[in-house]
KOLDO-163517 format. One record per residue: residue number from 0; residue in one letter; x, y, z of N, C-alpha, C in turn. Coordinates in steps of 0.05 Angstrom, whole numbers. Example, Ala and Ser with C-alpha at 12.3 -4.5 7.8 and 13.67 -1.06 7.14 Angstrom:
% KOLDO-163517
<node 0,"a",<264,-114,156>,<246,-90,156>,<264,-66,156>>,
<node 1,"s",<257,-45,142>,<273,-21,143>,<258,1,157>>,
END
This chain:
% KOLDO-163517
<node 0,"m",<1646,2511,-368>,<1619,2511,-356>,<1598,2510,-378>>,
<node 1,"k",<1580,2490,-377>,<1559,2488,-396>,<1533,2499,-383>>,
<node 2,"t",<1519,2516,-397>,<1495,2528,-386>,<1470,2520,-403>>,
<node 3,"y",<1448,2517,-389>,<1423,2509,-402>,<1401,2526,-390>>,
<node 4,"k",<1389,2543,-406>,<1366,2559,-397>,<1340,2545,-404>>,
<node 5,"v",<1324,2540,-384>,<1299,2525,-388>,<1275,2544,-387>>,
<node 6,"q",<1253,2534,-396>,<1229,2550,-398>,<1210,2545,-374>>,
<node 7,"s",<1215,2524,-359>,<1198,2517,-337>,<1213,2502,-315>>,
<node 8,"y",<1202,2503,-291>,<1214,2487,-269>,<1212,2457,-275>>,
<node 9,"e",<1191,2449,-288>,<1188,2421,-296>,<1211,2412,-314>>,
<node 10,"e",<1218,2429,-333>,<1239,2423,-352>,<1266,2421,-336>>,
<node 11,"l",<1271,2439,-318>,<1295,2438,-302>,<1296,2412,-286>>,
<node 12,"s",<1274,2404,-273>,<1274,2380,-257>,<1278,2355,-273>>,
<node 13,"e",<1266,2354,-297>,<1269,2331,-314>,<1298,2328,-324>>,
<node 14,"m",<1309,2350,-333>,<1336,2350,-343>,<1356,2341,-322>>,
<node 15,"a",<1353,2352,-298>,<1370,2345,-276>,<1368,2315,-268>>,
<node 16,"a",<1343,2305,-267>,<1338,2277,-260>,<1351,2259,-281>>,
<node 17,"q",<1349,2266,-306>,<1360,2249,-327>,<1391,2248,-326>>,
<node 18,"l",<1403,2270,-318>,<1432,2271,-315>,<1441,2252,-292>>,
<node 19,"i",<1426,2252,-270>,<1433,2234,-248>,<1428,2205,-256>>,
<node 20,"k",<1405,2200,-270>,<1399,2173,-279>,<1422,2163,-297>>,
<node 21,"r",<1431,2179,-315>,<1453,2171,-333>,<1478,2165,-317>>,
<node 22,"k",<1484,2182,-297>,<1508,2177,-281>,<1507,2151,-267>>,
<node 23,"v",<1484,2144,-255>,<1481,2119,-240>,<1481,2095,-259>>,
<node 24,"a",<1471,2099,-283>,<1471,2077,-303>,<1500,2071,-311>>,
<node 25,"e",<1516,2093,-314>,<1544,2089,-322>,<1560,2077,-299>>,
<node 26,"k",<1554,2085,-274>,<1569,2077,-251>,<1549,2070,-228>>,
<node 27,"p",<1540,2045,-226>,<1520,2038,-206>,<1528,2044,-177>>,
<node 28,"d",<1554,2045,-172>,<1563,2051,-144>,<1573,2080,-142>>,
<node 29,"a",<1560,2097,-158>,<1568,2125,-158>,<1565,2138,-130>>,
<node 30,"v",<1582,2158,-125>,<1579,2174,-101>,<1566,2200,-109>>,
<node 31,"l",<1542,2205,-98>,<1526,2229,-106>,<1527,2249,-83>>,
<node 32,"g",<1532,2274,-90>,<1530,2296,-71>,<1503,2309,-74>>,
<node 33,"l",<1488,2310,-52>,<1460,2319,-55>,<1455,2345,-40>>,
<node 34,"a",<1435,2360,-49>,<1428,2386,-38>,<1399,2386,-29>>,
<node 35,"t",<1392,2404,-11>,<1365,2407,-2>,<1354,2434,-12>>,
<node 36,"g",<1332,2443,-1>,<1319,2467,-10>,<1297,2461,-30>>,
<node 37,"s",<1283,2482,-39>,<1260,2478,-56>,<1268,2471,-85>>,
<node 38,"t",<1291,2480,-95>,<1297,2475,-123>,<1300,2446,-131>>,
<node 39,"p",<1313,2429,-115>,<1317,2401,-125>,<1293,2382,-119>>,
<node 40,"t",<1272,2392,-107>,<1250,2373,-99>,<1237,2360,-124>>,
<node 41,"g",<1234,2375,-145>,<1223,2364,-170>,<1241,2343,-182>>,
<node 42,"m",<1266,2347,-180>,<1286,2327,-190>,<1283,2302,-173>>,
<node 43,"y",<1281,2304,-147>,<1279,2281,-130>,<1253,2266,-136>>,
<node 44,"e",<1231,2280,-141>,<1206,2268,-147>,<1208,2251,-172>>,
<node 45,"r",<1222,2261,-192>,<1226,2246,-217>,<1244,2222,-213>>,
<node 46,"l",<1264,2224,-196>,<1282,2201,-191>,<1266,2179,-177>>,
<node 47,"v",<1249,2187,-158>,<1232,2167,-145>,<1214,2152,-166>>,
<node 48,"n",<1203,2167,-184>,<1186,2155,-205>,<1202,2136,-222>>,
<node 49,"e",<1227,2144,-229>,<1244,2126,-245>,<1250,2100,-230>>,
<node 50,"y",<1254,2103,-205>,<1259,2078,-188>,<1234,2061,-187>>,
<node 51,"k",<1211,2073,-183>,<1186,2057,-180>,<1179,2043,-207>>,
<node 52,"q",<1187,2055,-229>,<1182,2043,-255>,<1202,2021,-262>>,
<node 53,"g",<1222,2018,-244>,<1242,1997,-249>,<1265,2006,-268>>,
<node 54,"d",<1267,2032,-272>,<1287,2042,-291>,<1312,2052,-277>>,
<node 55,"l",<1313,2050,-251>,<1336,2062,-236>,<1338,2048,-209>>,
<node 56,"s",<1363,2042,-201>,<1368,2030,-175>,<1390,2045,-161>>,
<node 57,"f",<1387,2050,-135>,<1407,2064,-119>,<1420,2045,-99>>,
<node 58,"e",<1417,2019,-104>,<1426,1999,-84>,<1455,2001,-77>>,
<node 59,"k",<1472,2009,-96>,<1500,2010,-91>,<1510,2039,-89>>,
<node 60,"v",<1493,2058,-91>,<1500,2086,-91>,<1506,2095,-62>>,
<node 61,"k",<1525,2113,-59>,<1530,2127,-34>,<1522,2156,-38>>,
<node 62,"t",<1511,2168,-17>,<1502,2196,-19>,<1515,2212,4>>,
<node 63,"f",<1524,2236,-3>,<1534,2255,17>,<1519,2281,14>>,
<node 64,"n",<1506,2290,35>,<1492,2315,34>,<1510,2338,40>>,
<node 65,"l",<1505,2361,28>,<1521,2384,31>,<1523,2395,60>>,
<node 66,"d",<1500,2394,74>,<1499,2409,99>,<1477,2400,117>>,
<node 67,"e",<1477,2412,141>,<1456,2407,161>,<1457,2430,181>>,
<node 68,"y",<1434,2437,191>,<1433,2458,212>,<1446,2448,238>>,
<node 69,"v",<1459,2466,252>,<1470,2460,279>,<1448,2465,300>>,
<node 70,"g",<1445,2446,318>,<1427,2450,341>,<1400,2437,338>>,
<node 71,"i",<1394,2424,316>,<1370,2409,314>,<1376,2380,308>>,
<node 72,"n",<1361,2362,320>,<1368,2334,316>,<1354,2323,291>>,
<node 73,"r",<1360,2298,285>,<1351,2286,260>,<1321,2282,259>>,
<node 74,"s",<1308,2281,282>,<1279,2278,283>,<1264,2304,279>>,
<node 75,"h",<1278,2326,280>,<1266,2352,276>,<1254,2354,248>>,
<node 76,"p",<1229,2363,245>,<1217,2364,218>,<1232,2381,198>>,
<node 77,"q",<1247,2400,207>,<1262,2417,188>,<1292,2410,185>>,
<node 78,"s",<1299,2387,197>,<1327,2378,193>,<1329,2369,164>>,
<node 79,"y",<1353,2370,154>,<1358,2362,126>,<1357,2331,124>>,
<node 80,"y",<1362,2318,147>,<1358,2289,147>,<1329,2282,141>>,
<node 81,"q",<1311,2295,154>,<1282,2290,149>,<1274,2299,121>>,
<node 82,"f",<1285,2321,111>,<1280,2330,84>,<1287,2308,64>>,
<node 83,"m",<1311,2297,66>,<1320,2277,47>,<1304,2251,50>>,
<node 84,"q",<1297,2243,74>,<1280,2220,78>,<1253,2223,64>>,
<node 85,"h",<1241,2247,68>,<1215,2252,57>,<1215,2254,26>>,
<node 86,"h",<1235,2268,15>,<1234,2273,-14>,<1248,2251,-30>>,
<node 87,"l",<1265,2234,-18>,<1279,2215,-34>,<1284,2188,-20>>,
<node 88,"f",<1298,2188,2>,<1309,2163,12>,<1288,2142,19>>,
<node 89,"k",<1266,2150,32>,<1246,2130,40>,<1232,2117,17>>,
<node 90,"s",<1235,2128,-7>,<1220,2118,-30>,<1238,2103,-51>>,
<node 91,"i",<1264,2100,-44>,<1282,2086,-63>,<1297,2064,-48>>,
<node 92,"d",<1315,2050,-61>,<1328,2027,-49>,<1357,2033,-40>>,
<node 93,"v",<1363,2059,-34>,<1389,2065,-23>,<1391,2053,5>>,
<node 94,"k",<1415,2043,11>,<1419,2031,37>,<1425,2052,58>>,
<node 95,"e",<1414,2048,82>,<1417,2068,104>,<1447,2073,110>>,
<node 96,"e",<1463,2051,108>,<1491,2055,115>,<1507,2070,93>>,
<node 97,"n",<1494,2075,70>,<1507,2089,49>,<1498,2118,47>>,
<node 98,"i",<1482,2127,67>,<1472,2154,68>,<1489,2170,89>>,
<node 99,"y",<1500,2192,80>,<1517,2208,98>,<1506,2237,98>>,
<node 100,"i",<1499,2246,122>,<1489,2273,126>,<1502,2283,152>>,
<node 101,"p",<1514,2307,153>,<1526,2316,177>,<1507,2315,201>>,
<node 102,"n",<1517,2309,224>,<1501,2308,248>,<1502,2336,262>>,
<node 103,"g",<1481,2351,257>,<1480,2378,269>,<1476,2379,298>>,
<node 104,"f",<1470,2356,310>,<1464,2355,339>,<1488,2342,354>>,
<node 105,"a",<1510,2339,340>,<1534,2327,352>,<1543,2344,377>>,
<node 106,"d",<1554,2330,397>,<1564,2344,421>,<1586,2364,414>>,
<node 107,"n",<1603,2355,394>,<1625,2372,386>,<1623,2377,356>>,
<node 108,"p",<1611,2399,348>,<1608,2404,319>,<1634,2404,303>>,
<node 109,"l",<1655,2414,315>,<1681,2416,301>,<1691,2388,296>>,
<node 110,"r",<1689,2370,316>,<1697,2342,312>,<1680,2329,291>>,
<node 111,"e",<1654,2336,290>,<1636,2325,270>,<1645,2333,242>>,
<node 112,"c",<1654,2358,239>,<1664,2367,214>,<1688,2350,205>>,
<node 113,"e",<1706,2344,223>,<1729,2328,217>,<1721,2299,209>>,
<node 114,"r",<1701,2289,224>,<1691,2262,218>,<1679,2261,190>>,
<node 115,"y",<1663,2281,184>,<1650,2281,158>,<1670,2284,135>>,
<node 116,"d",<1689,2301,140>,<1710,2305,120>,<1725,2279,114>>,
<node 117,"q",<1731,2264,136>,<1745,2239,133>,<1728,2219,117>>,
<node 118,"k",<1702,2218,122>,<1684,2200,107>,<1684,2207,77>>,
<node 119,"l",<1684,2233,71>,<1686,2242,43>,<1711,2232,30>>,
<node 120,"k",<1733,2235,45>,<1759,2226,34>,<1759,2196,29>>,
<node 121,"e",<1748,2181,47>,<1748,2152,44>,<1730,2142,21>>,
<node 122,"s",<1708,2156,17>,<1689,2147,-3>,<1691,2161,-30>>,
<node 123,"g",<1702,2185,-29>,<1702,2202,-53>,<1724,2195,-73>>,
<node 124,"p",<1728,2213,-92>,<1713,2238,-95>,<1684,2234,-104>>,
<node 125,"v",<1668,2254,-98>,<1640,2253,-107>,<1639,2253,-138>>,
<node 126,"d",<1624,2235,-149>,<1622,2232,-178>,<1605,2254,-190>>,
<node 127,"l",<1583,2261,-176>,<1565,2282,-186>,<1554,2297,-162>>,
<node 128,"q",<1560,2323,-160>,<1551,2340,-138>,<1529,2358,-147>>,
<node 129,"v",<1506,2356,-135>,<1484,2374,-140>,<1486,2399,-122>>,
<node 130,"l",<1482,2422,-133>,<1483,2447,-118>,<1458,2464,-124>>,
<node 131,"g",<1449,2479,-104>,<1431,2501,-108>,<1448,2526,-108>>,
<node 132,"l",<1435,2549,-112>,<1448,2574,-113>,<1434,2594,-95>>,
<node 133,"g",<1447,2604,-74>,<1435,2624,-57>,<1433,2650,-71>>,
<node 134,"v",<1414,2667,-62>,<1412,2693,-75>,<1437,2710,-70>>,
<node 135,"n",<1452,2704,-49>,<1477,2718,-44>,<1502,2703,-55>>,
<node 136,"g",<1496,2682,-71>,<1518,2667,-84>,<1528,2644,-67>>,
<node 137,"h",<1515,2638,-45>,<1526,2616,-29>,<1520,2589,-43>>,
<node 138,"i",<1539,2570,-39>,<1535,2542,-48>,<1540,2525,-23>>,
<node 139,"g",<1523,2504,-19>,<1522,2492,7>,<1513,2515,25>>,
<node 140,"f",<1526,2516,49>,<1521,2539,66>,<1547,2556,67>>,
<node 141,"n",<1563,2555,46>,<1587,2572,45>,<1579,2600,38>>,
<node 142,"e",<1577,2617,58>,<1568,2644,55>,<1589,2662,43>>,
<node 143,"p",<1582,2686,33>,<1602,2704,22>,<1625,2709,42>>,
<node 144,"g",<1649,2708,31>,<1673,2711,48>,<1686,2685,56>>,
<node 145,"t",<1672,2663,51>,<1684,2637,58>,<1708,2631,40>>,
<node 146,"s",<1729,2621,52>,<1753,2615,37>,<1748,2594,16>>,
<node 147,"f",<1760,2598,-8>,<1758,2577,-29>,<1773,2552,-20>>,
<node 148,"q",<1791,2554,0>,<1806,2530,10>,<1791,2517,33>>,
<node 149,"s",<1767,2525,40>,<1753,2514,63>,<1745,2485,58>>,
<node 150,"r",<1746,2470,80>,<1735,2443,80>,<1712,2442,99>>,
<node 151,"t",<1700,2419,105>,<1676,2417,121>,<1680,2433,147>>,
<node 152,"h",<1661,2451,152>,<1664,2470,174>,<1637,2479,185>>,
<node 153,"v",<1638,2492,208>,<1614,2505,219>,<1614,2534,209>>,
<node 154,"i",<1590,2542,199>,<1588,2569,188>,<1565,2584,202>>,
<node 155,"k",<1569,2610,206>,<1547,2627,216>,<1531,2636,192>>,
<node 156,"l",<1505,2631,193>,<1488,2638,170>,<1482,2668,169>>,
<node 157,"t",<1483,2678,145>,<1477,2707,142>,<1447,2712,146>>,
<node 158,"d",<1442,2737,151>,<1414,2746,155>,<1397,2739,130>>,
<node 159,"s",<1408,2743,106>,<1393,2738,82>,<1387,2709,78>>,
<node 160,"t",<1406,2692,86>,<1401,2663,84>,<1380,2654,104>>,
<node 161,"r",<1381,2664,128>,<1360,2657,148>,<1333,2667,140>>,
<node 162,"e",<1333,2691,128>,<1307,2702,117>,<1296,2685,95>>,
<node 163,"a",<1314,2675,77>,<1305,2658,55>,<1294,2632,65>>,
<node 164,"n",<1305,2622,87>,<1296,2596,97>,<1274,2598,118>>,
<node 165,"a",<1266,2622,125>,<1246,2625,146>,<1219,2613,138>>,
<node 166,"r",<1214,2611,111>,<1188,2600,102>,<1184,2571,111>>,
<node 167,"f",<1206,2557,117>,<1205,2529,126>,<1200,2527,156>>,
<node 168,"f",<1203,2549,170>,<1200,2549,199>,<1176,2567,207>>,
<node 169,"k",<1169,2567,233>,<1147,2584,242>,<1154,2614,238>>,
<node 170,"s",<1180,2620,243>,<1188,2648,239>,<1218,2648,234>>,
<node 171,"k",<1229,2671,227>,<1257,2674,222>,<1273,2668,248>>,
<node 172,"e",<1262,2675,271>,<1275,2670,296>,<1279,2641,302>>,
<node 173,"d",<1263,2624,289>,<1266,2595,293>,<1287,2582,275>>,
<node 174,"v",<1296,2597,255>,<1317,2586,237>,<1343,2585,252>>,
<node 175,"p",<1357,2562,253>,<1383,2561,266>,<1402,2582,256>>,
<node 176,"t",<1421,2590,273>,<1440,2611,266>,<1465,2600,254>>,
<node 177,"h",<1470,2573,257>,<1494,2561,246>,<1488,2535,232>>,
<node 178,"a",<1506,2526,215>,<1503,2501,201>,<1531,2488,197>>,
<node 179,"i",<1530,2462,193>,<1554,2448,184>,<1552,2445,154>>,
<node 180,"t",<1573,2452,140>,<1572,2450,111>,<1598,2439,99>>,
<node 181,"m",<1595,2424,78>,<1619,2418,62>,<1632,2444,55>>,
<node 182,"g",<1659,2444,54>,<1673,2468,45>,<1674,2471,15>>,
<node 183,"i",<1683,2494,6>,<1685,2498,-23>,<1706,2480,-35>>,
<node 184,"e",<1727,2474,-21>,<1747,2456,-31>,<1736,2428,-35>>,
<node 185,"n",<1719,2419,-16>,<1705,2393,-19>,<1689,2393,-44>>,
<node 186,"i",<1673,2414,-48>,<1656,2415,-72>,<1672,2415,-98>>,
<node 187,"m",<1694,2429,-98>,<1710,2431,-122>,<1725,2405,-128>>,
<node 188,"e",<1727,2387,-109>,<1740,2361,-113>,<1721,2342,-128>>,
<node 189,"s",<1696,2349,-130>,<1677,2331,-144>,<1685,2329,-173>>,
<node 190,"r",<1680,2305,-184>,<1687,2300,-213>,<1669,2316,-231>>,
<node 191,"e",<1644,2319,-223>,<1624,2334,-239>,<1605,2349,-221>>,
<node 192,"i",<1597,2373,-229>,<1579,2390,-213>,<1555,2398,-229>>,
<node 193,"l",<1532,2396,-216>,<1507,2404,-229>,<1494,2426,-211>>,
<node 194,"l",<1493,2450,-222>,<1481,2473,-207>,<1454,2479,-217>>,
<node 195,"l",<1434,2480,-199>,<1406,2485,-206>,<1397,2511,-194>>,
<node 196,"a",<1384,2528,-210>,<1373,2553,-200>,<1348,2560,-216>>,
<node 197,"y",<1327,2566,-201>,<1302,2573,-215>,<1286,2595,-200>>,
<node 198,"g",<1277,2615,-214>,<1260,2635,-202>,<1271,2663,-207>>,
<node 199,"e",<1253,2682,-207>,<1260,2710,-212>,<1281,2720,-192>>,
<node 200,"n",<1279,2710,-167>,<1297,2720,-146>,<1325,2710,-151>>,
<node 201,"k",<1329,2691,-168>,<1356,2680,-174>,<1369,2694,-198>>,
<node 202,"k",<1355,2711,-212>,<1365,2725,-236>,<1392,2739,-230>>,
<node 203,"p",<1393,2756,-210>,<1418,2771,-205>,<1441,2752,-199>>,
<node 204,"a",<1436,2731,-184>,<1458,2712,-177>,<1468,2697,-201>>,
<node 205,"i",<1449,2689,-219>,<1457,2675,-243>,<1473,2694,-261>>,
<node 206,"k",<1464,2719,-263>,<1478,2739,-280>,<1507,2743,-270>>,
<node 207,"r",<1509,2745,-243>,<1536,2749,-232>,<1553,2724,-236>>,
<node 208,"l",<1542,2701,-233>,<1557,2676,-237>,<1568,2674,-266>>,
<node 209,"l",<1551,2681,-285>,<1558,2678,-313>,<1576,2701,-324>>,
<node 210,"e",<1573,2724,-311>,<1587,2747,-322>,<1607,2761,-303>>,
<node 211,"g",<1605,2754,-278>,<1622,2768,-258>,<1650,2756,-255>>,
<node 212,"e",<1666,2768,-238>,<1693,2759,-233>,<1692,2738,-211>>,
<node 213,"v",<1714,2723,-209>,<1717,2702,-188>,<1724,2716,-162>>,
<node 214,"s",<1708,2713,-141>,<1713,2726,-116>,<1701,2710,-93>>,
<node 215,"e",<1714,2709,-71>,<1704,2696,-47>,<1679,2710,-36>>,
<node 216,"e",<1674,2735,-45>,<1650,2749,-37>,<1625,2738,-52>>,
<node 217,"f",<1630,2722,-72>,<1608,2708,-86>,<1617,2679,-90>>,
<node 218,"p",<1613,2662,-70>,<1625,2635,-70>,<1621,2619,-95>>,
<node 219,"a",<1597,2621,-107>,<1592,2605,-131>,<1610,2611,-154>>,
<node 220,"s",<1623,2634,-153>,<1640,2642,-176>,<1663,2623,-180>>,
<node 221,"i",<1671,2609,-160>,<1694,2590,-162>,<1686,2567,-182>>,
<node 222,"l",<1661,2563,-186>,<1652,2541,-203>,<1662,2545,-232>>,
<node 223,"t",<1667,2570,-239>,<1676,2575,-266>,<1704,2564,-271>>,
<node 224,"q",<1718,2557,-249>,<1745,2546,-251>,<1745,2515,-251>>,
<node 225,"h",<1722,2503,-248>,<1720,2474,-248>,<1717,2464,-277>>,
<node 226,"p",<1730,2441,-284>,<1729,2432,-312>,<1703,2419,-321>>,
<node 227,"n",<1685,2413,-303>,<1661,2397,-311>,<1636,2406,-295>>,
<node 228,"v",<1626,2429,-303>,<1602,2441,-290>,<1579,2445,-310>>,
<node 229,"r",<1556,2437,-301>,<1532,2443,-316>,<1514,2461,-299>>,
<node 230,"v",<1504,2482,-311>,<1485,2501,-297>,<1459,2500,-312>>,
<node 231,"i",<1438,2492,-297>,<1411,2492,-309>,<1395,2514,-294>>,
<node 232,"y",<1384,2533,-308>,<1371,2555,-295>,<1348,2565,-312>>,
<node 233,"g",<1331,2581,-299>,<1308,2593,-312>,<1292,2609,-293>>,
<node 234,"w",<1271,2623,-304>,<1252,2639,-287>,<1226,2644,-301>>,
END
């Protein structure tokens, strides 16, 4: 695991964007695993700028998002589909048929998990997986206690996760209680992983990641067992 402590959010965003740019330059048809949340938005902004300047193309890239809320459709303003459209997809040349995001409004969420898992198998492995870090150590929506052998599944969100995401909704009560998420095994199958964490509230999680033991009670700890992980963090 390679770690990089940055002095500003801008530095984190720029470093992350350059790593993705380099990956796509090396492999124009790369499979990228993407994350939502506040941390990667600066990275996406810089990738859009690189594209608009003619320095980057996503025409052959495939993208797989980590997760999506259960029970809200893709037109919902807080769906991760809309998040990705707003922050990245609508501003670059990625093809709609190469964008994969779980359907949280599927009639049968369990079958949707199976479908998504199959798509990952057909297109993968993911060349570069971007992750955020939850204050409780979750990656994707794999909450504490999730099996390291888990694949795409429906997860009940913890109270702390719903509290952290309440700022995006009118209230905590409006935050969905469940989500579809790639499993930890899916994430670990990625060829390369990029974990981003920024802010004072992430300090304890970063400390535990870098110094603590490997435990399913802290899902991100499994990343220490992956051969190609970069962690960019700061506060």
